[in-house]
C-alpha positions as CSV (number, residue, x, y, z in Angstrom):
1,M,0.0,-0.2,0.0
2,I,2.6,2.6,1.1
3,R,5.0,1.8,-2.7
4,S,2.0,2.3,-4.2
5,I,1.0,6.0,-2.4
6,C,4.4,6.4,-3.5
7,A,4.1,5.4,-6.6
8,A,0.6,7.1,-7.2
9,T,2.5,10.3,-5.6
10,L,5.6,10.1,-6.9
11,M,3.3,10.1,-11.3
12,L,1.6,13.5,-10.7
13,S,4.7,15.3,-10.1
14,G,6.0,14.1,-13.5
15,G,6.9,10.7,-12.9
16,V,10.3,10.7,-13.1
17,A,11.4,9.4,-10.0
18,A,8.9,6.8,-10.4
19,A,10.5,5.9,-13.6
20,T,14.0,5.8,-11.1
21,E,12.1,3.6,-8.8
22,Q,11.1,1.1,-11.3
23,K,14.5,1.5,-12.9
24,T,16.3,0.4,-9.7
25,G,13.8,-1.3,-8.0
26,A,13.7,0.7,-5.1
27,V,10.8,1.5,-2.7
28,C,11.2,5.3,-2.9
29,D,11.5,6.9,0.1
30,S,10.9,10.8,0.5
31,S,11.2,10.4,4.8
32,V,14.6,12.8,5.6
33,E,16.5,9.2,6.3
34,G,15.8,8.3,3.0
35,S,17.7,11.1,1.3
36,R,20.9,11.0,3.0
37,K,20.5,7.5,1.7
38,L,19.8,8.5,-1.3
39,V,23.2,10.3,-1.3
40,L,25.0,7.9,0.0
41,A,23.8,4.9,-2.3
42,F,25.0,7.8,-5.1
43,Y,28.2,8.9,-3.7
44,N,29.2,5.8,-3.4
45,E,28.0,4.4,-6.8
46,A,29.7,7.3,-9.2
47,L,32.4,8.6,-6.6
48,V,33.9,6.2,-4.6
49,E,33.9,2.9,-7.5
50,K,34.0,5.5,-10.1
51,R,30.4,4.5,-12.2
52,V,30.0,7.7,-12.7
53,R,27.2,7.6,-15.2
54,E,25.3,4.8,-13.6
55,G,25.1,7.4,-10.7
56,F,23.8,10.0,-11.7
57,E,21.0,8.0,-14.0
58,R,20.3,6.2,-10.7
59,Y,20.2,8.9,-9.0
60,V,20.0,13.2,-10.6
61,S,17.6,14.6,-11.2
62,P,17.8,15.1,-15.8
63,N,17.6,18.6,-14.6
64,L,19.7,18.7,-11.9
65,V,20.8,22.3,-10.7
66,E,24.6,22.6,-10.4
67,H,26.8,25.1,-8.5
68,K,29.7,24.1,-8.7
69,P,31.3,27.3,-10.4
70,D,33.9,25.1,-12.1
71,V,31.4,23.6,-13.6
72,P,29.6,24.6,-17.6
73,A,26.2,25.5,-16.6
74,G,23.9,23.1,-18.9
75,D,22.4,19.6,-17.8
76,R,22.6,16.7,-16.0
77,S,24.5,15.4,-18.9
78,V,27.6,18.1,-18.7
79,V,28.1,17.5,-15.1
80,V,28.8,13.4,-15.4
81,D,30.9,14.6,-18.4
82,F,32.9,16.8,-15.4
83,L,34.1,13.7,-13.4
84,E,34.3,11.0,-15.9
85,G,37.1,13.4,-17.4
86,I,38.4,13.5,-13.7
87,V,38.6,10.1,-12.9
88,R,39.9,9.4,-16.3
89,E,42.8,11.5,-15.6
90,I,43.8,10.7,-12.5
91,P,42.3,7.8,-11.9
92,T,43.4,6.3,-8.9
93,A,41.7,9.2,-7.5
94,R,40.1,8.2,-4.2
95,W,36.9,10.3,-2.7
96,E,35.8,8.5,1.5
97,I,32.7,9.5,3.2
98,I,34.1,10.9,6.7
99,R,29.6,12.2,8.0
100,T,27.2,13.3,6.5
101,I,23.8,15.7,8.2
102,A,20.2,15.2,6.9
103,E,18.1,18.3,7.1
104,R,14.9,18.6,5.5
105,D,15.2,18.4,1.8
106,L,19.5,18.7,2.4
107,V,22.4,16.4,3.3
108,F,25.0,17.7,3.9
109,L,28.2,15.3,3.4
110,H,32.1,16.0,4.4
111,A,34.1,13.9,2.0
112,R,38.2,13.8,1.9
113,F,39.3,13.6,-2.1
114,T,42.5,12.1,-2.8
115,P,44.3,12.7,-5.7
116,A,47.0,10.2,-5.4
117,P,48.5,7.6,-3.4
118,G,50.3,9.9,-0.7
119,A,48.9,12.9,-2.3
120,P,47.7,15.5,0.3
121,P,43.8,15.9,1.1
122,Y,41.2,17.8,0.1
123,A,38.5,18.7,1.8
124,I,35.4,18.3,0.0
125,A,31.9,20.1,2.1
126,D,28.9,18.8,-1.1
127,V,25.0,19.7,-0.3
128,F,22.6,17.8,-1.7
129,R,18.8,18.7,-2.7
130,V,15.9,15.7,-3.0
131,E,12.6,16.5,-4.3
132,N,10.7,12.7,-4.8
133,C,13.8,10.5,-4.1
134,L,15.9,12.3,-6.6
135,I,18.8,14.8,-6.1
136,V,17.8,17.9,-8.5
137,E,20.6,20.4,-6.3
138,H,23.9,20.6,-6.5
139,W,26.6,23.2,-4.0
140,D,30.0,22.1,-2.7
141,V,32.6,24.3,-1.0
142,V,36.0,21.5,-1.7
143,G,38.7,23.3,0.5
144,P,42.1,22.6,-0.9
145,P,45.1,20.9,0.5
146,R,46.4,22.2,4.3
147,E,50.1,22.6,4.1
148,G,51.4,25.5,5.4
149,M,47.8,25.8,7.4
150,P,48.8,27.1,10.9
151,N,46.4,25.4,12.9
152,T,47.1,21.3,13.2
153,N,43.5,20.4,13.9
154,S,42.5,18.0,11.1
155,R,40.0,19.1,8.3
156,F,39.2,15.8,9.4
């Protein structure tokens, strides 16, 4: 019954999330915890496992609004191309999720990005907005390696 209600609600909202539900086989969970799990699943598939295109097709709206300043404006495919380029250029790059916070329709993710084994890591703060069980908006703040900084406390 809950699955039917969720699917009916999604069909009324344009059907995009309902199509995603069918594609993934998962029941749409639009709760705060459901959104957190969705973002974690996306990040793990697209970045940690480096299956960018698959992660975006499964968890991200085709109408994604991207706020990252170094990604050209456009649709979801522009962001996919950008991230696949990073994976191609630095195949040893590694993303690691440190912590998450979820509130209403937003999921905050604190991550470590290490471009190569032994390289100093970057700190990343990602913010995702989830609507109808799809990521619809993304912001990030990237902190470069901290070498030479006066504060010795870890960013992680």
